[in-house]
N, C-alpha and C positions, 0 to 999 in steps of 0.2 A: 504493500498500499505507500509506505514513504517513498520507494524506487520510483514508483508510478507518479506521484505527486511533484518529486525533483524533477523527473524529467519534463513535466509538464510546465511547470515554471519557468525551465529555462527554453523550452522550447515556444510557449506562449510569448516570451520576450522576444525571440527571434521573428515570429510571425507578425508580430506588431510593429518591429523595427522599422521596416521599409516606409511604412506611412507616417511613422513619428520623424523620420529625417526628411520625406518629401514634403510635410508641413510645417518643417520647424520655421520656416518664414510666415506663415500663417499664427502661428503660437506668437512670435515676436511681436506681430500687428496687434494682436489681442492682448500681450502682455500677459498671457496666462494660456495653458494647454487647452486645446478647443474640448468643449464639453462631451462632443462626441466621443472623443479619444479617451477622455476621463472615465466615460461609462463601458468603453470597451476594454480598457485597462481592469476595471472592476469586475467585469464578467470574467475576464482571463483570469482573476484572483491576484492580479499584481500589487494589490493594495494589502493583502494578509500574508505577505510571506513569513513574518514573524509573530502573528498574531496567537494565540492560544488555540489548538485543536478544538478545545472544549467551547470555544466561542466561534467554531466554524471557521477559523484559520487554518494555515500550512504548518506552521512552526516548524519552518525546513532548515536543516542543518546551515552553518554558517557559511561554508565555502559555495554552498547552492545558493543563497542569498547574493552573497558577493558576484557570483557568475551571473545570475539574472539581472541586476542593476547594472553590471558591466556591460550587457548587450543592450539595454535600454540606453544608458550613456554614451556608447558609441554610437548609436543612431541619432540622438541629440542631447546634446548637454543639459539643457532646461527640461526636457520630459524626463531624463534620468532621475536629475534632481528633484523635481517634482513628485516623481512618483516614489522616491525613496522618501521623502518627507513624509506622503501619503500613508507609508507603514507604520506611522505613529499611533495607529490602533493596538501596537505591540506593547504599549504603556498600560493597556486595560489588564495585563498580567499582574500588575502592581496592587491593583484593587481587589476587595474581597470578590471571590469568583461569584457569589449570588449577587453582588451590587453590579460587576462587570457583566452578568448575563442579563441584568434587567435594562441597564444602560444601551444594549445592543439590541433589544429586543424589536425595536420599532425601526430599526436601520440594521438588519443582518450582517451585510459586508461593508460598515462604514469605513469612510477616508478619515484617517486620522491628520494629526497636524498641530501646528501651534509652536511656541518659542519658549524656551527654557527659561530666559532671562526673567530675573525677578521684577518685572516693570510694573506689577501689580501689587495690592494690597488686599491682604486677608483679614476681616475684621469679625471675631466672633459675635454672635448674638447672644450666647447664654443657653441656648436651647439646640447645640449641636449643628448647627448651620453658620456659615460664613457669608458676610456682604464682600463681593471681589468686586475691584474697579481698578482700570488700570488701561495703557494705551501700550501696546507692543509694537515694534517695528520688524520688518523683514518675515513677516509670518507667511512663507512660501505654500503655495496651493490654496491660498485663503479662500478664494472664489469658489471653489468646488469642496473644502472642507466639511465633512459631518460632525466631527467630534473633534474639538481644540484641545490641547494640553497647555495650558498657559502658567508661566512661573510667578509666584508672590511670596513675598515674606508674610506669615502669619502674625498678626499684632505687630508688625512692623520690625518684626525680631529677625536680624539676619541668620540667626543659629537655626530657624526653622523654614527653610525655604521648600516650598511644595510645589506642586503641580495641579491645577484644579481642572477636572474634567468639564467642558462646558459644551452643550449642544450648539449647533450653529445657528439656531433661532435666536439665542441670547447675544450675539456676537454682532458687531457691526464692523464691515470690511470698509476701511478708507482709501479708496482707489487712489493710490499716490506713486505708484511703482513704475518709474520712468526712467530707465538705466540703458546701459550699452550690452553689459554683460549679462546673462542667464536673463535674458528681458523677458522671455516667455514663462518663467516661473510663478507669476502671479503674486510676488513677496510684497503685497501691501502692508500698510499699519492695519490694527484690529485695535477696537474699542470694547470694553467689557463692564457693564456695569449691572449685576446681577447678584442673586443670592446662591450659594451652593452649599448643598449637604455635605456635613463633614467627612460621610464615607466617600463623597467624590474626589476627594483631595488626597494626594500621594507623595511620599517623601522618597522617591527612587534613589537620590543621590547618597543615601545613609542606609535605608531600609531594604532588604531582600524582596523580591516578588513574591506575590502570594499563591501564583502558580507554580506547578512543580515541574521539573523535565530539564533536560540538558541545556537549553537556550536559556533558561531561566536562572541558572547557577553562575552565569556570567554577571560581573558587577556592570551596573548600569550604563556607565562609559565605555565600557568593553563592548557590550551589545552593541552600543551606537556607533561606534568606531568599526564594526563587523558591518553594520547595515550601509554606511558611508562609504567603506572601501572600494565599493564597485564603480563609483562615481568618478573620481580622478584617472581610476583604469581604464574605462570606457571612453572619456575624453580623450586620453593619452593614445588610446590605440587610434582614435578617428584622426587625430592629428599625425600620427604617424603613416 
């Protein structure tokens, strides 16, 4: 079963690659990946490479994730980066499994995203919830992200750095991405002013994942590095 999923992920990336390459100019004009290509990538499972299997993800071996992202980035650097960021649904592994399952119930194959930088503030209300407010820059893939994981200090305490899981309906995209490099990544600013249940906040920088499995035994930034490694490799191969 795992071998089949592994083969399918790399094959799906190779099958989508020619169109990603052919439409790179369109993505640059739109300043984001075209919506139909986002949906094709979703249908091919390319946004759930590292999502727990218990939540409908593929939870692939690290080397396969790198190879898959490398194929996409070789086709178009912006597309490869955008799809990599869209695999932020992997961070659901740090939530309580029942809470994570409830979060994705309405969107079974969510495109993840967000910004780690603690540009927001979480203020406890004393009843197990937090008011989250802030503005985050460089939020890649923001026009099509379903579930944002954005960084904030709880109570303004830099020792309590968390990511808050926030559905797209509570996020305002500020369309200000106008650059020369990776123009097609849709890396706009986003603003959030909402209430977040405490169980929707995670501290992956210091705490282990709540799901079990080989992929979740990596430290958080080691997992992130694994997911990102394929981007420069693919762009370099395209340059060669």
